[in-house]
C-alpha positions as CSV (number, residue, x, y, z in Angstrom):
1,M,-28.1,-8.6,18.0
2,S,-24.9,-10.4,18.8
3,D,-23.5,-10.1,22.4
4,S,-20.1,-9.3,21.0
5,V,-18.9,-6.1,19.4
6,V,-16.9,-6.8,16.2
7,V,-13.7,-4.7,15.8
8,L,-12.1,-4.9,12.4
9,G,-8.3,-4.2,12.6
10,A,-5.9,-4.6,15.4
11,G,-3.8,-1.4,14.7
12,L,-3.6,1.6,17.0
13,A,-7.3,2.4,16.9
14,G,-8.6,-1.2,16.8
15,S,-6.5,-2.3,19.7
16,E,-7.5,0.6,21.9
17,A,-11.2,0.2,20.9
18,A,-11.1,-3.5,21.9
19,W,-9.5,-2.6,25.2
20,Q,-12.0,0.0,26.1
21,L,-14.9,-2.4,25.2
22,A,-13.4,-5.1,27.3
23,R,-12.8,-2.7,30.3
24,A,-16.5,-1.9,30.0
25,G,-17.5,-5.5,30.4
26,V,-18.3,-6.1,26.7
27,N,-17.3,-9.1,24.7
28,V,-15.1,-8.4,21.7
29,D,-14.4,-10.2,18.5
30,L,-11.2,-8.6,17.2
31,F,-10.2,-9.4,13.6
32,E,-6.7,-8.9,12.2
33,M,-5.7,-10.1,8.7
34,R,-2.0,-10.2,9.5
35,P,0.0,-12.5,9.2
36,G,-2.2,-14.4,6.8
37,R,-2.3,-11.3,4.6
38,S,0.2,-8.6,5.2
39,T,0.5,-5.0,3.7
40,S,3.1,-3.1,1.9
41,A,4.2,-1.3,5.0
42,H,3.8,-3.6,8.0
43,Q,6.8,-5.8,9.0
44,T,5.3,-7.9,11.9
45,D,2.0,-9.5,13.0
46,Q,1.9,-7.6,16.3
47,M,-1.0,-5.3,17.2
48,A,-0.6,-1.6,17.0
49,E,2.6,-1.7,14.9
50,L,4.0,1.7,14.3
51,V,4.7,1.8,10.6
52,C,6.1,5.3,9.9
53,S,7.8,7.2,12.8
54,N,8.3,6.1,16.3
55,S,7.2,9.5,17.7
56,L,3.9,10.2,19.3
57,K,4.5,13.9,19.0
58,S,5.2,16.6,21.7
59,E,5.0,16.2,25.4
60,A,5.6,19.9,26.0
61,E,3.2,21.0,28.6
62,N,0.1,23.0,27.3
63,S,0.7,22.1,23.7
64,A,-2.2,20.6,21.7
65,P,-0.6,17.2,21.3
66,W,0.2,17.1,25.0
67,L,-3.4,18.0,25.8
68,L,-4.8,15.1,23.6
69,K,-2.5,12.6,25.3
70,Q,-3.4,14.0,28.8
71,E,-7.1,13.4,28.0
72,L,-6.4,9.9,26.9
73,R,-4.4,9.1,30.0
74,R,-7.2,10.4,32.2
75,L,-9.6,8.0,30.5
76,G,-7.4,4.9,31.0
77,C,-5.9,4.6,27.5
78,L,-4.0,1.4,27.2
79,L,-1.7,2.6,24.4
80,M,-0.6,5.6,26.5
81,D,0.4,3.1,29.2
82,A,2.3,1.1,26.5
83,A,4.1,4.3,25.3
84,Q,5.3,5.0,28.8
85,V,6.7,1.4,29.2
86,A,8.4,1.6,25.7
87,R,9.6,5.1,25.9
88,V,13.1,6.0,24.5
89,P,14.8,9.4,24.6
90,G,13.3,11.9,22.1
91,G,13.7,15.4,23.5
92,Q,10.3,16.9,24.1
93,A,8.6,14.2,22.0
94,L,7.1,11.0,23.3
95,T,9.1,8.5,21.3
96,V,9.0,4.7,21.8
97,D,10.7,1.4,21.1
98,R,8.3,0.0,18.4
99,G,8.8,-3.6,19.3
100,I,8.3,-3.2,23.0
101,F,5.3,-0.9,22.4
102,S,3.5,-3.4,20.1
103,Q,4.4,-6.4,22.2
104,F,3.0,-4.8,25.4
105,I,-0.3,-4.0,23.6
106,S,-0.5,-7.4,21.9
107,E,-0.1,-9.3,25.2
108,K,-2.5,-7.1,27.1
109,V,-5.3,-7.2,24.5
110,A,-5.0,-10.9,23.4
111,S,-4.9,-12.1,27.0
112,H,-8.0,-10.2,28.1
113,P,-10.8,-12.8,28.8
114,L,-13.4,-10.8,27.0
115,V,-11.4,-10.4,23.8
116,T,-11.4,-13.2,21.1
117,L,-8.7,-12.6,18.5
118,H,-9.3,-13.8,15.0
119,R,-6.4,-13.9,12.6
120,E,-8.3,-13.7,9.3
121,E,-9.3,-11.2,6.7
122,V,-12.8,-9.8,6.7
123,R,-13.9,-8.9,3.2
124,E,-17.3,-7.4,4.0
125,I,-18.8,-5.4,6.8
126,P,-20.8,-7.8,9.1
127,A,-24.5,-7.6,8.2
128,A,-25.6,-7.5,11.9
129,G,-24.4,-6.4,15.3
130,I,-22.2,-3.5,16.4
131,V,-19.1,-3.1,14.3
132,I,-16.1,-0.8,14.7
133,I,-14.1,-0.4,11.4
134,A,-10.5,0.4,12.3
135,T,-8.7,-1.2,9.4
136,G,-6.5,1.7,8.9
137,P,-5.1,3.4,5.8
138,L,-4.0,0.1,4.3
139,T,-7.5,-1.5,4.3
140,S,-7.7,-4.5,1.9
141,D,-9.3,-3.8,-1.5
142,A,-12.2,-6.1,-0.9
143,L,-13.2,-4.5,2.4
144,A,-12.5,-1.0,1.1
145,Q,-15.0,-1.6,-1.8
146,D,-17.6,-2.7,0.7
147,I,-17.0,0.4,2.8
148,A,-17.4,2.6,-0.2
149,R,-20.8,0.9,-0.8
150,A,-21.8,1.3,2.8
151,T,-20.8,5.0,3.0
152,G,-22.3,5.9,-0.3
153,V,-19.4,8.1,-1.3
154,D,-16.2,7.6,-3.1
155,R,-13.2,6.7,-1.0
156,L,-10.5,9.4,-0.6
157,Y,-6.8,8.8,-0.3
158,F,-3.5,10.4,-0.1
159,Y,0.1,9.2,-0.3
160,D,2.3,8.9,2.8
161,A,6.0,8.2,3.1
162,I,8.2,6.5,5.7
163,S,11.6,7.7,7.0
164,P,14.7,5.5,6.6
165,I,16.5,3.9,9.6
166,V,20.2,3.4,10.0
167,E,22.4,1.3,12.3
168,A,23.8,3.3,15.2
169,D,27.3,1.9,14.8
170,S,27.5,3.1,11.1
171,I,27.2,6.8,12.1
172,D,30.5,8.7,12.1
173,Y,30.5,10.5,15.5
174,S,33.7,12.4,14.6
175,I,31.3,14.5,12.5
176,A,27.8,13.9,13.9
177,F,27.1,15.3,17.4
178,R,24.5,14.8,20.1
179,A,22.3,17.6,21.0
180,S,18.6,18.6,21.4
181,R,17.5,21.8,19.8
182,Y,18.3,24.7,22.1
183,G,19.3,22.1,24.7
184,K,15.6,21.2,25.3
185,S,15.1,17.7,26.5
186,M,12.6,16.0,28.8
187,D,15.5,14.7,31.0
188,A,18.3,17.2,30.1
189,S,20.0,14.7,28.0
190,D,21.1,15.2,24.4
191,D,18.5,13.0,22.7
192,Y,19.3,13.6,19.0
193,V,22.2,12.8,16.8
194,N,22.8,15.7,14.4
195,C,24.6,15.6,11.1
196,P,25.8,19.1,10.2
197,F,26.2,20.6,6.7
198,D,28.2,23.5,5.4
199,K,26.9,25.4,2.4
200,D,28.8,23.4,-0.2
201,E,27.8,20.0,1.3
202,Y,24.2,21.2,1.4
203,N,24.2,22.2,-2.3
204,T,25.8,18.9,-3.3
205,F,23.2,17.0,-1.4
206,I,20.3,19.0,-2.9
207,D,21.7,18.5,-6.4
208,A,21.8,14.7,-5.8
209,L,18.3,14.7,-4.4
210,L,16.9,16.6,-7.3
211,E,18.5,14.1,-9.8
212,A,17.5,11.0,-7.9
213,S,14.9,8.5,-9.3
214,K,11.9,7.7,-7.3
215,Y,9.3,5.0,-7.4
216,D,6.2,5.5,-9.6
217,P,3.1,5.8,-7.4
218,H,1.1,4.6,-10.5
219,I,-0.9,7.8,-10.9
220,P,0.1,11.0,-12.7
221,E,2.9,12.7,-10.7
222,D,1.3,16.1,-10.9
223,N,-1.8,14.8,-9.2
224,T,-0.2,12.8,-6.4
225,P,-2.0,13.8,-3.2
226,Y,0.3,13.9,-0.2
227,F,-0.5,14.8,3.4
228,E,0.9,18.2,3.7
229,S,2.5,17.6,7.2
230,C,4.3,14.5,5.9
231,L,5.7,15.5,2.5
232,P,8.6,13.4,1.1
233,I,11.8,15.3,1.0
234,E,12.0,15.2,-2.8
235,E,8.6,16.9,-2.9
236,I,9.7,19.6,-0.4
237,V,12.8,20.5,-2.3
238,R,10.8,20.9,-5.5
239,R,9.4,24.1,-3.9
240,G,12.9,25.6,-3.7
241,R,16.5,24.8,-2.9
242,D,16.3,26.2,0.6
243,T,13.0,24.7,1.7
244,L,14.6,21.8,3.5
245,R,16.9,24.2,5.4
246,F,13.7,25.8,6.8
247,G,12.0,22.5,7.3
248,P,13.3,19.1,8.4
249,M,17.0,20.3,7.9
250,K,16.7,23.5,9.9
251,P,19.9,24.1,11.9
252,V,18.5,26.5,14.5
253,G,19.3,25.8,18.1
254,L,22.0,23.2,17.2
255,T,25.5,24.2,18.1
256,D,28.2,22.1,16.3
257,P,30.9,21.5,19.0
258,R,33.6,21.5,16.2
259,T,32.8,25.1,15.2
260,G,30.9,26.6,18.1
261,R,28.2,27.7,15.6
262,W,25.0,26.6,14.1
263,P,25.6,24.6,10.9
264,Y,24.3,25.7,7.5
265,A,21.8,22.8,7.7
266,A,21.4,19.6,9.7
267,V,19.8,16.2,9.6
268,Q,18.5,15.0,13.0
269,L,18.5,11.3,13.9
270,R,16.3,10.0,16.6
271,Q,16.8,6.8,18.7
272,E,14.6,4.0,17.4
273,N,14.6,1.5,20.3
274,L,15.7,0.9,23.9
275,R,18.9,-0.8,22.8
276,A,19.9,2.4,20.9
277,D,21.2,0.3,18.0
278,S,19.3,2.1,15.3
279,Y,18.2,5.7,14.5
280,N,15.6,7.1,12.1
281,L,16.2,10.2,10.0
282,V,13.7,12.7,11.4
283,G,11.4,14.2,8.8
284,F,13.3,12.4,6.0
285,Q,10.4,10.3,4.6
286,N,10.8,9.8,0.9
287,S,9.8,7.7,-2.1
288,L,13.2,7.3,-3.8
289,K,14.4,4.0,-5.2
290,F,16.4,2.1,-2.6
291,G,19.7,2.3,-4.5
292,E,19.1,6.1,-4.9
293,Q,18.4,6.5,-1.2
294,A,21.7,4.8,-0.3
295,R,23.6,7.0,-2.7
296,V,21.9,10.3,-1.7
297,L,21.7,9.8,2.0
298,R,25.4,8.7,2.3
299,L,26.1,12.3,1.2
300,V,24.9,13.4,4.6
301,P,27.9,14.3,6.7
302,G,28.4,11.5,9.2
303,L,26.5,8.9,7.2
304,R,29.1,8.2,4.5
305,D,29.2,4.5,5.6
306,A,25.6,4.3,6.8
307,K,24.0,0.8,7.0
308,F,20.3,0.9,6.4
309,V,17.9,-1.1,8.6
310,R,15.0,0.2,6.5
311,F,14.7,2.4,3.5
312,G,12.1,5.0,3.1
313,Q,8.9,3.9,1.3
314,I,5.7,5.4,0.0
315,H,2.3,3.9,0.6
316,R,-1.3,4.8,-0.1
317,N,-3.6,5.8,2.8
318,T,-7.3,5.2,2.5
319,Y,-9.9,7.3,4.5
320,I,-13.6,8.0,4.2
321,N,-15.1,11.4,3.7
322,A,-16.0,11.6,7.4
323,P,-18.0,14.9,7.3
324,A,-20.4,13.4,4.8
325,C,-20.6,10.0,6.6
326,L,-20.2,10.2,10.3
327,T,-22.0,11.6,13.4
328,P,-20.1,13.3,16.2
329,T,-20.0,9.9,18.0
330,L,-18.2,8.3,15.0
331,Q,-21.3,6.4,13.9
332,L,-22.2,5.9,10.3
333,K,-25.2,8.2,9.6
334,S,-26.8,5.6,7.3
335,D,-26.3,2.7,9.7
336,P,-25.6,3.8,13.3
337,R,-24.5,0.3,14.4
338,I,-21.3,0.8,12.4
339,L,-18.6,3.1,13.8
340,F,-15.2,4.2,12.3
341,A,-11.9,4.7,14.1
342,G,-8.3,5.4,13.2
343,Q,-6.9,6.9,10.0
344,I,-9.7,5.4,7.9
345,S,-12.1,7.6,9.9
346,G,-10.4,10.7,8.6
347,V,-7.8,11.7,11.2
348,E,-4.0,11.9,10.7
349,G,-1.4,10.9,13.3
350,Y,-0.7,8.1,15.7
351,V,-2.3,9.7,18.8
352,E,-5.3,11.0,16.8
353,S,-5.9,7.4,15.6
354,I,-5.6,6.1,19.2
355,A,-8.0,8.8,20.3
356,T,-10.7,7.8,17.8
357,G,-10.2,4.2,18.8
358,L,-10.8,5.0,22.5
359,M,-13.9,7.1,21.7
360,A,-15.3,4.5,19.3
361,G,-14.8,1.8,22.0
362,L,-16.6,3.9,24.6
363,H,-19.4,4.8,22.3
364,A,-19.9,1.2,21.1
365,A,-19.9,0.0,24.8
366,S,-22.8,2.5,25.5
367,I,-24.7,1.2,22.5
368,R,-24.2,-2.4,23.5
369,K,-25.6,-1.5,26.9
370,G,-28.7,0.1,25.5
371,M,-27.6,3.7,26.2
372,E,-27.2,6.7,23.9
373,P,-23.6,7.5,23.2
374,R,-22.6,11.0,24.3
375,P,-20.3,13.1,22.2
376,F,-17.2,14.4,23.9
377,P,-17.3,18.1,24.9
378,R,-16.3,20.6,22.2
379,E,-13.9,22.2,24.7
380,T,-11.8,19.0,24.8
381,A,-9.2,18.0,22.3
382,L,-11.1,14.7,21.9
383,G,-14.3,16.6,21.2
384,S,-12.7,19.1,18.9
385,L,-11.1,16.3,16.9
386,C,-14.5,14.7,16.3
387,H,-16.0,18.1,15.6
388,Y,-13.5,18.7,12.8
389,I,-13.7,15.3,11.1
390,T,-17.5,15.2,11.3
391,G,-18.2,18.9,10.7
392,A,-15.7,20.1,8.1
393,D,-16.6,20.9,4.6
394,P,-17.0,17.5,2.8
395,R,-16.2,19.0,-0.6
396,N,-12.6,19.8,0.3
397,Y,-11.9,17.4,3.2
398,Q,-8.4,16.4,4.3
399,P,-7.4,14.6,7.5
400,A,-6.0,16.7,10.3
401,N,-3.7,16.4,13.3
402,I,-4.7,18.0,16.6
403,T,-3.9,21.7,16.8
404,F,-5.2,24.6,18.9
405,D,-7.0,25.8,15.8
406,L,-9.4,22.9,16.1
407,L,-10.3,23.9,19.7
408,P,-12.9,26.6,20.5
409,H,-11.5,30.2,20.6
410,L,-11.3,31.9,24.0
411,D,-13.9,34.6,24.6
412,E,-12.9,38.2,23.9
413,Q,-12.4,39.1,27.6
414,T,-10.0,36.2,28.1
415,K,-8.1,36.8,24.9
416,K,-7.7,40.4,25.9
417,K,-6.4,39.4,29.3
418,F,-3.7,37.2,27.7
419,R,-3.2,39.1,24.5
420,H,0.6,39.4,24.9
421,D,1.1,35.8,26.3
422,K,0.5,33.0,23.9
423,R,1.6,30.4,26.4
424,A,-0.9,31.7,28.9
425,R,-3.7,31.5,26.3
426,H,-2.8,27.9,25.5
427,A,-2.7,27.1,29.2
428,E,-6.2,28.5,29.6
429,V,-7.5,26.4,26.7
430,C,-6.0,23.3,28.4
431,R,-7.5,24.3,31.7
432,L,-11.0,24.7,30.2
433,A,-10.6,21.3,28.4
434,A,-9.7,19.6,31.6
435,G,-12.8,21.0,33.4
436,A,-15.0,20.0,30.5
437,L,-13.7,16.4,30.5
438,D,-14.2,16.1,34.3
439,A,-17.8,17.2,33.9
440,W,-18.4,14.8,31.0
441,S,-16.8,11.9,33.0
442,A,-18.7,12.6,36.2
């Protein structure tokens, strides 16, 4: 068996897995096919490039996304350190400057003496040694076919979409206004730029959106599988004219200073980098043709003269049927020397991908040292995430973000104690998770 652990893919999961292995004193051969071969969504050759949003979800205390990040921080997660260094204002969300985030990780991982970085495509799973497959949702076709052979089941996939980004100086601030919903912000600042609609403006926008042409995903439209939590806006509006007003365009908690009232609808823009020279349209992922995007999105009040840094795009995400293939330690049932991490392992979301990378790295280090890898406690967010992806019904499997629904339910006595206080129930779940992680780490 080789002395090195091979990690395929230097995205979020692969970078974190490589870091955890190196921290544990294990040599790593890290393979990344970019820049020799790029993908339809990546724009750089940096490690851990954030392709879709620049948000790592909520930092609200005792929320499920906060709990998962807290567990990662306690375990020495490199990418959580990077997020803190690259942080930009984002209300209660952990949002980052993509460039600084990726550069920090790239420099740390590539300079570690136990990590050897190979800039080349791997077309087959190595036949020997410990391997972590973290090639992400845009795995190359050749390797994906070999993964399908190794797992013994058909690959699954869904379509994901990316939000557009506009230049900050092209926003009309005589119309758009700064505010966080209900005034909530991590630092009491107004972190979002809000574009308010009245009823007529909203209906004009919806009509244009419904008429706009989109790119053909090359499969029958009625069968296009999207991840439910990241639907393109043109798919949302197909469910009814007001669906966007109760989704990404909801105006609640946003008081327009021109009127002193909440608008009929609103588009929120979130700072994209530390220079604050560009903003992304929150929740406005779409698959419209670029010319159509420019036409439709310039109907948003305050964006009439918008200059686009990036248009929205659609791309295919590949993932395995984890419940049929993986053990609770992310090992392939048919070949335990192979582990999976990141979106290809069957999770959805940046932090969830980072989490599986950290866990796969720790488990692979245990295997490399001749020890049996230990699953994370079910009471933790980490353990519950693995419990879902490896224990769900394989017949109807879809990737999931971390939610309290994935964690164990409180016992009846505790639920009764906090029956009228949801926040207290969530705080108790987080307290139990912290205790279980402490016991596991001891």
